[in-house]
N, C-alpha and C positions, 0 to 999 in steps of 0.2 A: 507471557505477554500480557499487559494490562487488559483487564476486563471490563472495565467500565470508563467510557470517554464521554465528556462532556462536548457540547457543540463546537466550543472554541478550539479545544484539543483535536477534534476531529479535523476542522480546517486548518489548523497550523500542522500538523503533522502529516495528514493523509490527503491533502489537496495537492494535485499535480502543478508544477511550474511549467511556465511556458517552452522551456528546453526539454522537460520530460514530456510534454506533449507532443513537440516535434520530434522527438525520438520515438515515440509511440507510433508514428504515422509509418514508421519503417518495419514495422512488425505485422504479421497476418491478423486480420479483425478477430479470429477465433481464439489468438493469445492474448488480446488486450488486458483482459482482467487479471490473468495470472501475473503478466508482466508489471502491470500497475503496482499490483500488490507487492511484488519482489521490489520494486523500485523505492517503493516508501518504508518497506520493512528494514531493508539494508542499512540505512543511515540511524535508524531508531536502535537497531539490536547489533551492529556491526557484523553481519552475516546474513545467509539466507536462511529461511526456514527448511527443517528437515522434513522428513515424511510423517511427522506427527501431525494429528489433527490440529488446526489451526482454527479458533472458535469466532463466529462473527463477533466484532465489537458492539458493545450494549451502549446505547446514548442514555445518560442518565441526568 
């Protein structure tokens, strides 16, 4: 996974669309963060993250 993201890339690749926000409303609140991360991870990498530790993106 890319380690250093600039602000433009963060907005482009990791912001939720209106449709994704509507889908999020169907999930329990305690699962929102993980669900959002998986929603955005899948299109970028073509799969879901495994059990390996996923590091927090750095803004540079």
